[in-house]
A tleap script that builds the chain and sets N, CA, C and O, in Angstrom:
source leaprc.protein.ff14SB
mol = sequence {
  NMET SER SER ALA LYS GLN VAL GLN LYS THR
  THR SER ASN THR PHE GLN LYS CYS VAL PRO
  GLU PRO ASP SER PHE ALA LYS CYS LYS LYS
  GLN ASN VAL ASP PHE LEU ASN LYS THR LEU
  LEU ASP GLN SER LYS SER LEU ASN VAL LEU
  ALA HIE LYS VAL GLY ASP ALA LEU LEU ALA
  THR SER GLN PRO VAL PRO VAL THR SER GLN
  VAL THR GLU SER VAL SER LEU PHE SER LEU
  ASP ILE LYS ALA MET LEU SER SER ILE SER
  PHE ALA LEU GLN LYS VAL PRO GLU TYR ASN
  GLN LEU ASP CYS LEU ILE ALA ILE MET GLN
  LEU VAL ILE ASN HIE ILE CTHR
}
set mol.1.N position { 96.018 58.386 132.248 }
set mol.1.CA position { 95.168 57.637 133.148 }
set mol.1.C position { 95.381 56.147 132.858 }
set mol.1.O position { 95.477 55.733 131.703 }
set mol.2.N position { 95.453 55.355 133.931 }
set mol.2.CA position { 95.679 53.923 133.741 }
set mol.2.C position { 94.421 53.270 133.180 }
set mol.2.O position { 93.319 53.809 133.280 }
set mol.3.N position { 94.613 52.113 132.597 }
set mol.3.CA position { 93.479 51.432 131.970 }
set mol.3.C position { 92.464 50.953 133.006 }
set mol.3.O position { 91.270 50.911 132.711 }
set mol.4.N position { 92.908 50.593 134.209 }
set mol.4.CA position { 91.977 50.144 135.253 }
set mol.4.C position { 91.064 51.287 135.681 }
set mol.4.O position { 89.863 51.097 135.869 }
set mol.5.N position { 91.640 52.467 135.832 }
set mol.5.CA position { 90.833 53.629 136.215 }
set mol.5.C position { 89.864 54.004 135.104 }
set mol.5.O position { 88.734 54.419 135.360 }
set mol.6.N position { 90.319 53.853 133.873 }
set mol.6.CA position { 89.462 54.184 132.735 }
set mol.6.C position { 88.277 53.214 132.652 }
set mol.6.O position { 87.153 53.632 132.373 }
set mol.7.N position { 88.522 51.936 132.890 }
set mol.7.CA position { 87.447 50.939 132.871 }
set mol.7.C position { 86.478 51.201 134.016 }
set mol.7.O position { 85.262 51.109 133.846 }
set mol.8.N position { 87.027 51.527 135.185 }
set mol.8.CA position { 86.172 51.805 136.348 }
set mol.8.C position { 85.304 53.029 136.087 }
set mol.8.O position { 84.122 53.035 136.431 }
set mol.9.N position { 85.875 54.061 135.486 }
set mol.9.CA position { 85.115 55.266 135.182 }
set mol.9.C position { 84.017 54.967 134.161 }
set mol.9.O position { 82.898 55.465 134.292 }
set mol.10.N position { 84.324 54.174 133.167 }
set mol.10.CA position { 83.347 53.823 132.139 }
set mol.10.C position { 82.195 53.023 132.735 }
set mol.10.O position { 81.033 53.298 132.436 }
set mol.11.N position { 82.504 52.032 133.578 }
set mol.11.CA position { 81.435 51.225 134.177 }
set mol.11.C position { 80.600 52.037 135.157 }
set mol.11.O position { 79.390 51.835 135.255 }
set mol.12.N position { 81.234 52.953 135.884 }
set mol.12.CA position { 80.445 53.752 136.819 }
set mol.12.C position { 79.524 54.709 136.084 }
set mol.12.O position { 78.458 55.057 136.592 }
set mol.13.N position { 79.919 55.134 134.901 }
set mol.13.CA position { 79.072 56.027 134.109 }
set mol.13.C position { 77.927 55.280 133.428 }
set mol.13.O position { 76.854 55.849 133.228 }
set mol.14.N position { 78.142 54.015 133.070 }
set mol.14.CA position { 77.126 53.292 132.310 }
set mol.14.C position { 76.138 52.537 133.187 }
set mol.14.O position { 74.993 52.333 132.784 }
set mol.15.N position { 76.553 52.122 134.369 }
set mol.15.CA position { 75.666 51.351 135.247 }
set mol.15.C position { 75.183 52.214 136.403 }
set mol.15.O position { 75.961 52.931 137.033 }
set mol.16.N position { 73.905 52.131 136.663 }
set mol.16.CA position { 73.359 52.832 137.814 }
set mol.16.C position { 73.360 51.890 139.000 }
set mol.16.O position { 73.179 50.680 138.858 }
set mol.17.N position { 73.567 52.462 140.164 }
set mol.17.CA position { 73.559 51.642 141.367 }
set mol.17.C position { 72.126 51.266 141.705 }
set mol.17.O position { 71.223 52.101 141.649 }
set mol.18.N position { 71.933 50.031 142.047 }
set mol.18.CA position { 70.616 49.544 142.432 }
set mol.18.C position { 70.642 49.297 143.934 }
set mol.18.O position { 71.211 48.308 144.397 }
set mol.19.N position { 70.029 50.191 144.688 }
set mol.19.CA position { 70.017 50.082 146.142 }
set mol.19.C position { 68.682 49.489 146.562 }
set mol.19.O position { 67.628 50.027 146.223 }
set mol.20.N position { 68.720 48.385 147.298 }
set mol.20.CA position { 67.451 47.778 147.720 }
set mol.20.C position { 66.758 48.633 148.781 }
set mol.20.O position { 67.382 49.439 149.470 }
set mol.21.N position { 65.464 48.429 148.885 }
set mol.21.CA position { 64.683 49.146 149.888 }
set mol.21.C position { 65.115 48.675 151.280 }
set mol.21.O position { 65.364 47.486 151.479 }
set mol.22.N position { 65.207 49.602 152.249 }
set mol.22.CA position { 65.642 49.208 153.594 }
set mol.22.C position { 64.673 48.211 154.229 }
set mol.22.O position { 63.466 48.254 153.992 }
set mol.23.N position { 65.232 47.311 155.043 }
set mol.23.CA position { 64.385 46.341 155.736 }
set mol.23.C position { 63.706 47.007 156.932 }
set mol.23.O position { 63.934 48.186 157.205 }
set mol.24.N position { 62.882 46.257 157.633 }
set mol.24.CA position { 62.099 46.838 158.733 }
set mol.24.C position { 62.997 47.334 159.858 }
set mol.24.O position { 62.690 48.349 160.484 }
set mol.25.N position { 64.102 46.639 160.129 }
set mol.25.CA position { 65.022 47.088 161.176 }
set mol.25.C position { 65.631 48.441 160.817 }
set mol.25.O position { 65.708 49.335 161.660 }
set mol.26.N position { 66.061 48.590 159.569 }
set mol.26.CA position { 66.655 49.849 159.129 }
set mol.26.C position { 65.627 50.978 159.164 }
set mol.26.O position { 65.947 52.105 159.540 }
set mol.27.N position { 64.379 50.666 158.765 }
set mol.27.CA position { 63.323 51.685 158.807 }
set mol.27.C position { 63.064 52.128 160.242 }
set mol.27.O position { 62.926 53.320 160.519 }
set mol.28.N position { 62.998 51.148 161.162 }
set mol.28.CA position { 62.750 51.461 162.571 }
set mol.28.C position { 63.900 52.289 163.141 }
set mol.28.O position { 63.679 53.253 163.875 }
set mol.29.N position { 65.122 51.906 162.797 }
set mol.29.CA position { 66.287 52.640 163.287 }
set mol.29.C position { 66.278 54.066 162.750 }
set mol.29.O position { 66.580 55.008 163.484 }
set mol.30.N position { 65.933 54.232 161.475 }
set mol.30.CA position { 65.877 55.572 160.886 }
set mol.30.C position { 64.798 56.410 161.564 }
set mol.30.O position { 65.003 57.598 161.810 }
set mol.31.N position { 63.650 55.805 161.869 }
set mol.31.CA position { 62.591 56.534 162.567 }
set mol.31.C position { 63.068 56.970 163.946 }
set mol.31.O position { 62.803 58.095 164.370 }
set mol.32.N position { 63.775 56.079 164.648 }
set mol.32.CA position { 64.289 56.424 165.974 }
set mol.32.C position { 65.307 57.557 165.899 }
set mol.32.O position { 65.291 58.469 166.726 }
set mol.33.N position { 66.183 57.496 164.914 }
set mol.33.CA position { 67.184 58.550 164.743 }
set mol.33.C position { 66.505 59.865 164.376 }
set mol.33.O position { 66.875 60.917 164.898 }
set mol.34.N position { 65.519 59.818 163.487 }
set mol.34.CA position { 64.785 61.029 163.114 }
set mol.34.C position { 64.059 61.620 164.317 }
set mol.34.O position { 64.053 62.837 164.504 }
set mol.35.N position { 63.441 60.755 165.142 }
set mol.35.CA position { 62.743 61.229 166.335 }
set mol.35.C position { 63.728 61.864 167.313 }
set mol.35.O position { 63.441 62.910 167.895 }
set mol.36.N position { 64.888 61.235 167.493 }
set mol.36.CA position { 65.908 61.778 168.384 }
set mol.36.C position { 66.399 63.126 167.879 }
set mol.36.O position { 66.563 64.061 168.662 }
set mol.37.N position { 66.636 63.230 166.581 }
set mol.37.CA position { 67.075 64.504 166.004 }
set mol.37.C position { 66.022 65.586 166.187 }
set mol.37.O position { 66.355 66.727 166.505 }
set mol.38.N position { 64.751 65.239 165.990 }
set mol.38.CA position { 63.673 66.217 166.169 }
set mol.38.C position { 63.595 66.659 167.624 }
set mol.38.O position { 63.423 67.843 167.911 }
set mol.39.N position { 63.724 65.700 168.545 }
set mol.39.CA position { 63.678 66.024 169.966 }
set mol.39.C position { 64.837 66.935 170.348 }
set mol.39.O position { 64.653 67.915 171.070 }
set mol.40.N position { 66.022 66.611 169.865 }
set mol.40.CA position { 67.186 67.449 170.165 }
set mol.40.C position { 67.022 68.849 169.581 }
set mol.40.O position { 67.408 69.835 170.209 }
set mol.41.N position { 66.456 68.937 168.395 }
set mol.41.CA position { 66.231 70.241 167.781 }
set mol.41.C position { 65.225 71.051 168.593 }
set mol.41.O position { 65.430 72.242 168.827 }
set mol.42.N position { 64.132 70.403 169.026 }
set mol.42.CA position { 63.130 71.095 169.838 }
set mol.42.C position { 63.729 71.569 171.160 }
set mol.42.O position { 63.477 72.695 171.590 }
set mol.43.N position { 64.522 70.711 171.805 }
set mol.43.CA position { 65.146 71.102 173.067 }
set mol.43.C position { 66.141 72.230 172.851 }
set mol.43.O position { 66.250 73.137 173.675 }
set mol.44.N position { 66.859 72.171 171.750 }
set mol.44.CA position { 67.818 73.225 171.444 }
set mol.44.C position { 67.101 74.560 171.249 }
set mol.44.O position { 67.557 75.597 171.732 }
set mol.45.N position { 65.968 74.521 170.532 }
set mol.45.CA position { 65.191 75.748 170.340 }
set mol.45.C position { 64.685 76.276 171.677 }
set mol.45.O position { 64.733 77.479 171.931 }
set mol.46.N position { 64.197 75.368 172.537 }
set mol.46.CA position { 63.687 75.780 173.842 }
set mol.46.C position { 64.795 76.375 174.695 }
set mol.46.O position { 64.587 77.379 175.376 }
set mol.47.N position { 65.968 75.761 174.660 }
set mol.47.CA position { 67.094 76.289 175.433 }
set mol.47.C position { 67.549 77.638 174.890 }
set mol.47.O position { 67.959 78.507 175.658 }
set mol.48.N position { 67.480 77.820 173.577 }
set mol.48.CA position { 67.829 79.119 173.005 }
set mol.48.C position { 66.847 80.192 173.464 }
set mol.48.O position { 67.246 81.312 173.784 }
set mol.49.N position { 65.568 79.846 173.495 }
set mol.49.CA position { 64.561 80.797 173.974 }
set mol.49.C position { 64.809 81.121 175.442 }
set mol.49.O position { 64.760 82.284 175.842 }
set mol.50.N position { 65.079 80.078 176.252 }
set mol.50.CA position { 65.358 80.283 177.670 }
set mol.50.C position { 66.599 81.145 177.860 }
set mol.50.O position { 66.597 82.061 178.682 }
set mol.51.N position { 67.657 80.860 177.107 }
set mol.51.CA position { 68.884 81.645 177.224 }
set mol.51.C position { 68.641 83.097 176.836 }
set mol.51.O position { 69.182 84.011 177.459 }
set mol.52.N position { 67.822 83.307 175.802 }
set mol.52.CA position { 67.496 84.671 175.386 }
set mol.52.C position { 66.730 85.400 176.493 }
set mol.52.O position { 67.012 86.562 176.790 }
set mol.53.N position { 65.760 84.709 177.100 }
set mol.53.CA position { 64.979 85.329 178.174 }
set mol.53.C position { 65.843 85.604 179.395 }
set mol.53.O position { 65.710 86.649 180.030 }
set mol.54.N position { 66.733 84.666 179.726 }
set mol.54.CA position { 67.635 84.883 180.861 }
set mol.54.C position { 68.567 86.047 180.567 }
set mol.54.O position { 68.829 86.872 181.443 }
set mol.55.N position { 69.070 86.119 179.335 }
set mol.55.CA position { 69.926 87.243 178.956 }
set mol.55.C position { 69.191 88.567 179.056 }
set mol.55.O position { 69.743 89.551 179.550 }
set mol.56.N position { 67.949 88.596 178.591 }
set mol.56.CA position { 67.148 89.817 178.715 }
set mol.56.C position { 66.920 90.177 180.174 }
set mol.56.O position { 66.980 91.347 180.551 }
set mol.57.N position { 66.655 89.156 180.999 }
set mol.57.CA position { 66.428 89.408 182.420 }
set mol.57.C position { 67.696 89.929 183.082 }
set mol.57.O position { 67.632 90.817 183.933 }
set mol.58.N position { 68.847 89.387 182.699 }
set mol.58.CA position { 70.109 89.867 183.268 }
set mol.58.C position { 70.387 91.301 182.852 }
set mol.58.O position { 70.868 92.103 183.652 }
set mol.59.N position { 70.083 91.623 181.600 }
set mol.59.CA position { 70.258 93.005 181.156 }
set mol.59.C position { 69.296 93.930 181.885 }
set mol.59.O position { 69.652 95.056 182.232 }
set mol.60.N position { 68.088 93.461 182.114 }
set mol.60.CA position { 67.094 94.283 182.808 }
set mol.60.C position { 67.490 94.497 184.262 }
set mol.60.O position { 67.261 95.574 184.812 }
set mol.61.N position { 68.083 93.479 184.893 }
set mol.61.CA position { 68.471 93.636 186.299 }
set mol.61.C position { 69.735 94.460 186.443 }
set mol.61.O position { 69.986 95.015 187.512 }
set mol.62.N position { 70.546 94.553 185.382 }
set mol.62.CA position { 71.753 95.370 185.476 }
set mol.62.C position { 71.407 96.856 185.447 }
set mol.62.O position { 72.188 97.685 185.915 }
set mol.63.N position { 70.248 97.193 184.905 }
set mol.63.CA position { 69.785 98.570 184.909 }
set mol.63.C position { 68.839 98.742 186.093 }
set mol.63.O position { 67.916 97.945 186.267 }
set mol.64.N position { 69.057 99.771 186.906 }
set mol.64.CA position { 68.188 99.933 188.077 }
set mol.64.C position { 66.741 100.211 187.665 }
set mol.64.O position { 66.455 101.161 186.936 }
set mol.65.N position { 65.863 99.379 188.139 }
set mol.65.CA position { 64.439 99.509 187.846 }
set mol.65.C position { 63.709 99.549 189.181 }
set mol.65.O position { 63.949 98.699 190.038 }
set mol.66.N position { 62.827 100.518 189.373 }
set mol.66.CA position { 62.099 100.550 190.643 }
set mol.66.C position { 61.176 99.343 190.775 }
set mol.66.O position { 60.587 98.879 189.799 }
set mol.67.N position { 61.067 98.851 191.997 }
set mol.67.CA position { 60.201 97.705 192.256 }
set mol.67.C position { 58.757 98.167 192.142 }
set mol.67.O position { 58.343 99.131 192.784 }
set mol.68.N position { 58.011 97.468 191.322 }
set mol.68.CA position { 56.618 97.846 191.130 }
set mol.68.C position { 55.733 96.974 191.995 }
set mol.68.O position { 56.147 95.914 192.464 }
set mol.69.N position { 54.532 97.423 192.198 }
set mol.69.CA position { 53.588 96.636 192.985 }
set mol.69.C position { 53.177 95.377 192.234 }
set mol.69.O position { 52.745 94.395 192.838 }
set mol.70.N position { 53.315 95.413 190.905 }
set mol.70.CA position { 52.942 94.246 190.103 }
set mol.70.C position { 53.837 93.055 190.437 }
set mol.70.O position { 53.357 91.922 190.496 }
set mol.71.N position { 55.118 93.291 190.654 }
set mol.71.CA position { 56.040 92.209 190.993 }
set mol.71.C position { 55.694 91.650 192.362 }
set mol.71.O position { 55.643 90.433 192.539 }
set mol.72.N position { 55.457 92.517 193.325 }
set mol.72.CA position { 55.134 92.032 194.669 }
set mol.72.C position { 53.793 91.320 194.686 }
set mol.72.O position { 53.597 90.389 195.467 }
set mol.73.N position { 52.859 91.749 193.827 }
set mol.73.CA position { 51.570 91.060 193.759 }
set mol.73.C position { 51.740 89.649 193.207 }
set mol.73.O position { 51.116 88.710 193.702 }
set mol.74.N position { 52.581 89.494 192.183 }
set mol.74.CA position { 52.764 88.162 191.612 }
set mol.74.C position { 53.468 87.238 192.593 }
set mol.74.O position { 53.180 86.042 192.621 }
set mol.75.N position { 54.379 87.762 193.394 }
set mol.75.CA position { 55.047 86.939 194.399 }
set mol.75.C position { 54.071 86.583 195.510 }
set mol.75.O position { 54.120 85.471 196.037 }
set mol.76.N position { 53.195 87.492 195.873 }
set mol.76.CA position { 52.255 87.208 196.953 }
set mol.76.C position { 51.191 86.196 196.535 }
set mol.76.O position { 50.494 85.651 197.390 }
set mol.77.N position { 51.054 85.934 195.228 }
set mol.77.CA position { 50.092 84.941 194.773 }
set mol.77.C position { 50.552 83.520 195.071 }
set mol.77.O position { 49.732 82.602 195.099 }
set mol.78.N position { 51.868 83.318 195.298 }
set mol.78.CA position { 52.381 81.989 195.604 }
set mol.78.C position { 51.914 81.551 196.981 }
set mol.78.O position { 51.785 82.362 197.899 }
set mol.79.N position { 51.663 80.257 197.109 }
set mol.79.CA position { 51.309 79.728 198.426 }
set mol.79.C position { 52.559 79.693 199.299 }
set mol.79.O position { 53.675 79.847 198.804 }
set mol.80.N position { 52.367 79.491 200.586 }
set mol.80.CA position { 53.505 79.446 201.509 }
set mol.80.C position { 54.432 78.278 201.180 }
set mol.80.O position { 55.649 78.391 201.330 }
set mol.81.N position { 53.864 77.160 200.734 }
set mol.81.CA position { 54.699 76.012 200.368 }
set mol.81.C position { 55.617 76.355 199.192 }
set mol.81.O position { 56.805 76.034 199.203 }
set mol.82.N position { 55.050 77.008 198.186 }
set mol.82.CA position { 55.843 77.383 197.013 }
set mol.82.C position { 56.918 78.388 197.411 }
set mol.82.O position { 58.056 78.282 196.955 }
set mol.83.N position { 56.578 79.358 198.252 }
set mol.83.CA position { 57.568 80.339 198.701 }
set mol.83.C position { 58.709 79.651 199.437 }
set mol.83.O position { 59.870 80.020 199.261 }
set mol.84.N position { 58.393 78.656 200.259 }
set mol.84.CA position { 59.432 77.932 200.991 }
set mol.84.C position { 60.330 77.164 200.025 }
set mol.84.O position { 61.549 77.133 200.196 }
set mol.85.N position { 59.722 76.541 199.003 }
set mol.85.CA position { 60.519 75.799 198.025 }
set mol.85.C position { 61.417 76.738 197.226 }
set mol.85.O position { 62.587 76.438 196.987 }
set mol.86.N position { 60.860 77.879 196.814 }
set mol.86.CA position { 61.660 78.835 196.053 }
set mol.86.C position { 62.809 79.384 196.882 }
set mol.86.O position { 63.908 79.587 196.366 }
set mol.87.N position { 62.565 79.625 198.158 }
set mol.87.CA position { 63.648 80.136 199.000 }
set mol.87.C position { 64.720 79.072 199.213 }
set mol.87.O position { 65.904 79.399 199.292 }
set mol.88.N position { 64.319 77.796 199.307 }
set mol.88.CA position { 65.330 76.746 199.457 }
set mol.88.C position { 66.148 76.593 198.176 }
set mol.88.O position { 67.354 76.353 198.232 }
set mol.89.N position { 65.492 76.733 197.018 }
set mol.89.CA position { 66.231 76.692 195.753 }
set mol.89.C position { 67.188 77.881 195.676 }
set mol.89.O position { 68.334 77.737 195.249 }
set mol.90.N position { 66.715 79.045 196.090 }
set mol.90.CA position { 67.561 80.237 196.088 }
set mol.90.C position { 68.765 80.048 197.004 }
set mol.90.O position { 69.887 80.400 196.640 }
set mol.91.N position { 68.535 79.497 198.187 }
set mol.91.CA position { 69.627 79.249 199.130 }
set mol.91.C position { 70.627 78.257 198.546 }
set mol.91.O position { 71.838 78.447 198.663 }
set mol.92.N position { 70.119 77.195 197.916 }
set mol.92.CA position { 71.006 76.186 197.328 }
set mol.92.C position { 71.803 76.764 196.163 }
set mol.92.O position { 72.978 76.436 195.998 }
set mol.93.N position { 71.181 77.619 195.354 }
set mol.93.CA position { 71.891 78.224 194.225 }
set mol.93.C position { 73.023 79.132 194.687 }
set mol.93.O position { 74.012 79.298 193.973 }
set mol.94.N position { 72.890 79.721 195.871 }
set mol.94.CA position { 73.959 80.565 196.394 }
set mol.94.C position { 75.205 79.745 196.708 }
set mol.94.O position { 76.314 80.280 196.701 }
set mol.95.N position { 75.037 78.454 196.982 }
set mol.95.CA position { 76.167 77.568 197.279 }
set mol.95.C position { 76.867 77.089 196.007 }
set mol.95.O position { 78.011 76.636 196.058 }
set mol.96.N position { 76.177 77.188 194.863 }
set mol.96.CA position { 76.738 76.753 193.583 }
set mol.96.C position { 77.664 77.856 193.071 }
set mol.96.O position { 77.318 79.034 193.153 }
set mol.97.N position { 78.846 77.488 192.540 }
set mol.97.CA position { 79.723 78.517 191.964 }
set mol.97.C position { 78.990 79.315 190.888 }
set mol.97.O position { 78.166 78.777 190.150 }
set mol.98.N position { 79.303 80.594 190.815 }
set mol.98.CA position { 78.560 81.497 189.935 }
set mol.98.C position { 78.595 81.049 188.476 }
set mol.98.O position { 77.611 81.215 187.755 }
set mol.99.N position { 79.711 80.488 188.037 }
set mol.99.CA position { 79.817 80.070 186.640 }
set mol.99.C position { 78.966 78.836 186.342 }
set mol.99.O position { 78.759 78.517 185.172 }
set mol.100.N position { 78.468 78.134 187.357 }
set mol.100.CA position { 77.605 76.960 187.152 }
set mol.100.C position { 76.140 77.237 187.482 }
set mol.100.O position { 75.295 76.362 187.296 }
set mol.101.N position { 75.830 78.420 187.961 }
set mol.101.CA position { 74.462 78.705 188.401 }
set mol.101.C position { 73.456 78.643 187.259 }
set mol.101.O position { 72.354 78.126 187.441 }
set mol.102.N position { 73.812 79.157 186.092 }
set mol.102.CA position { 72.874 79.135 184.962 }
set mol.102.C position { 72.604 77.702 184.521 }
set mol.102.O position { 71.459 77.340 184.251 }
set mol.103.N position { 73.659 76.882 184.446 }
set mol.103.CA position { 73.466 75.471 184.083 }
set mol.103.C position { 72.565 74.775 185.095 }
set mol.103.O position { 71.708 73.972 184.724 }
set mol.104.N position { 72.760 75.084 186.369 }
set mol.104.CA position { 71.943 74.483 187.425 }
set mol.104.C position { 70.482 74.924 187.284 }
set mol.104.O position { 69.568 74.112 187.430 }
set mol.105.N position { 70.269 76.199 187.003 }
set mol.105.CA position { 68.909 76.710 186.834 }
set mol.105.C position { 68.231 76.067 185.627 }
set mol.105.O position { 67.047 75.735 185.683 }
set mol.106.N position { 68.974 75.893 184.542 }
set mol.106.CA position { 68.416 75.235 183.357 }
set mol.106.C position { 68.036 73.798 183.684 }
set mol.106.O position { 66.988 73.320 183.252 }
set mol.107.N position { 68.888 73.102 184.449 }
set mol.107.CA position { 68.584 71.718 184.837 }
set mol.107.C position { 67.330 71.663 185.704 }
set mol.107.O position { 66.512 70.755 185.555 }
set mol.108.N position { 67.175 72.621 186.599 }
set mol.108.CA position { 65.975 72.673 187.450 }
set mol.108.C position { 64.738 72.903 186.590 }
set mol.108.O position { 63.711 72.255 186.795 }
set mol.109.N position { 64.826 73.823 185.626 }
set mol.109.CA position { 63.679 74.110 184.768 }
set mol.109.C position { 63.320 72.902 183.904 }
set mol.109.O position { 62.141 72.634 183.676 }
set mol.110.N position { 64.334 72.165 183.418 }
set mol.110.CA position { 64.055 70.963 182.632 }
set mol.110.C position { 63.372 69.910 183.489 }
set mol.110.O position { 62.476 69.209 183.019 }
set mol.111.N position { 63.789 69.796 184.745 }
set mol.111.CA position { 63.155 68.849 185.654 }
set mol.111.C position { 61.692 69.229 185.889 }
set mol.111.O position { 60.819 68.362 185.921 }
set mol.112.N position { 61.432 70.513 186.051 }
set mol.112.CA position { 60.054 70.978 186.238 }
set mol.112.C position { 59.228 70.669 184.994 }
set mol.112.O position { 58.095 70.199 185.101 }
set mol.113.N position { 59.788 70.932 183.818 }
set mol.113.CA position { 59.072 70.668 182.569 }
set mol.113.C position { 58.773 69.183 182.429 }
set mol.113.O position { 57.694 68.811 181.968 }
set mol.114.N position { 59.718 68.323 182.823 }
set mol.114.CA position { 59.486 66.873 182.752 }
set mol.114.C position { 58.322 66.451 183.641 }
set mol.114.O position { 57.592 65.520 183.300 }
set mol.115.N position { 58.143 67.120 184.768 }
set mol.115.CA position { 57.050 66.753 185.666 }
set mol.115.C position { 55.725 67.386 185.263 }
set mol.115.O position { 54.668 66.944 185.713 }
set mol.116.N position { 55.766 68.408 184.426 }
set mol.116.CA position { 54.530 69.030 183.943 }
set mol.116.C position { 53.884 68.142 182.891 }
set mol.116.O position { 52.668 67.953 182.890 }
set mol.117.N position { 54.708 67.595 181.989 }
set mol.117.CA position { 54.160 66.801 180.880 }
set mol.117.C position { 54.020 65.353 181.230 }
set mol.117.O position { 53.574 64.557 180.403 }
savepdb mol mol.pdb
quit
């Protein structure tokens, strides 16, 4: 080992690094980054739950299930305005390529969630 490396190793072992406390800008930036990370994690969890529910729904629809009166009752609870909006969304989704339909539905649900809160 060269003498320079040996001196560097000796000094790094004997001296501890003294890191100053972050200033207010660094603290604020760290808080913003932490908040962004938490938000992304929460959204990721929500999207995972949504994807799981959509996957379950797709599996359920692939198996023939008789239409129950409970489903028709829940649909009949919607007002005429809501039924018209849902049918227009359904019509628009038919125009979207099948491989993009799930992404489009997720975007619609996120938009709805943004208007709820």
